[in-house]
N, C-alpha and C positions, 0 to 999 in steps of 0.2 A: 404749299399749293395742294399737296395730297390731302390735308385735312379739309380744305374747301371742297375738293372733289368728293370726299367721303360724305360730307354733310349734304352736298347736292344729291348724291346717290341715295342717301337715306330719305331725303325730302321727296325725290321723284318716286322712289319705291313706295313710300307711304301714300302718296296721292294715287298711284296706280292700284295699289291694294284696296284703298277706299273706293275707288271707281269700280273695281271688280266686285266688291261686296254689294254696292248699289245695284250693279247689273244682275248679280245673282238673285237678289231679293226681288227685283222687277220681273225677272224671268220666272221665278217661283210663283209670284202673284199671278202672272199670266196663265200659268198652268193650273193652279190650285183654286182660284176664285170661281164661284159658280156661275155668275151671269155675265153677259157681255159688258154691261155698264160697270161692274166691279172689276172685271178683267182689264178694262181699258186703262185703269190707273197704273197697272204694273209697268207697261212699256212707256207710258207717257210721263211718268214721274220718276220712278226709281231708276229705270234703265237709261233715261235721258241724262239724269245726274251722273250715273255711272260712266256712260260714254264720255260725257263732258269732262269728268275728272281724269279719265284715262288720256284724253286729248291734251288736257292741261299738263299732265305728267310728261307727255311726249314733248310738248312745247318747252317745259322747264329743262328737260334733258338737253335738247339742242341748244338752249340759251346758256345754261349754267356749265355744262360739261363740254360740249363741242364748241361753244363760243359762236354759234351761227344764229343769226336772227331769222326766224321763220314765222310766217303768219298762216300757213296752211291749216294748222290745227285749230287756231282761233277762228278762222273763217268757217271751218267745218262745225265748230261748236256753236257759233252764231246761227248758222243755217239750221242746225238741229234744234236749237232752242226756239227758233221762230216757227219752224214747220211742225214740230210735234204737237203743240197745243192746238194749232189750226186743224190738223188732220184728226185729232181726237174729238174736237168739237163737231166736225163734219160727220164722223162715224156715229157719235152720240145722237145728232139730229136725225140722221137716217134711221137709226134704231128706234128712237121715240116715235117718229112718223110711222114706221112699219107697225109698231105695237098699237098705236092709236087707231090704225086702219085695219087691224086684225090680220096683217100679212105675216106677222111673226108671233111667236109665243115665248114667254119667259118662264123657265122652270127652275126651281130650286134657288131662288134669289133671296138672300137675307135682307136686301134693300127694300123689299116690299113691291107692291104693284105700282104701275105708272098712274099718277093721279089724273083724273079728268078735270080740266079747268072750266070754270064757270063761263057760260055763254059759248062754249065750243071754241074758245080762243086758244090756238096752239102756238104760243109765243116761241117755242123752241124748235118748231119744225117748219118746213117749207109749206106755204099756202099759195094757192093760185089767187091772183088778184080778184077782188070782189067787183061786181058790176058797178060801173060808175067811178071807180078809183083811177088814179093816173096810170097805173100799170095795166089796166084793162084794155087790151088791144081790140077786143071784139066790139066794144062800145065806142071806139074812136072814129 
């Protein structure tokens, strides 16, 4: 039985260290990358994977070593993996909207400037409904 516990401890340790490494890389990217759009990738990608791996390590510990079935860590992981991309998408949309309307400035970005789309069509940002469209409440 002690050999099984030792293998479980090694597995849990490896997953937690892997998660810590991802979280460290994500945090480093958040601090070091120059623009908002580039910094957005640190916490939404690497840190999310890091926290997810640490939660899986906790789940494995309770399942393999303690013999207790727990779903708290898996529920937190699912919630994290669902909400992180949505919040990142919303932050990016607001940032693009502010850049296109001149409310924000971008300095020192290696990603380049925000392209202007033909016809003034801002597909990635919020637009007010055009007159005569179903969402136009003034014309209803």
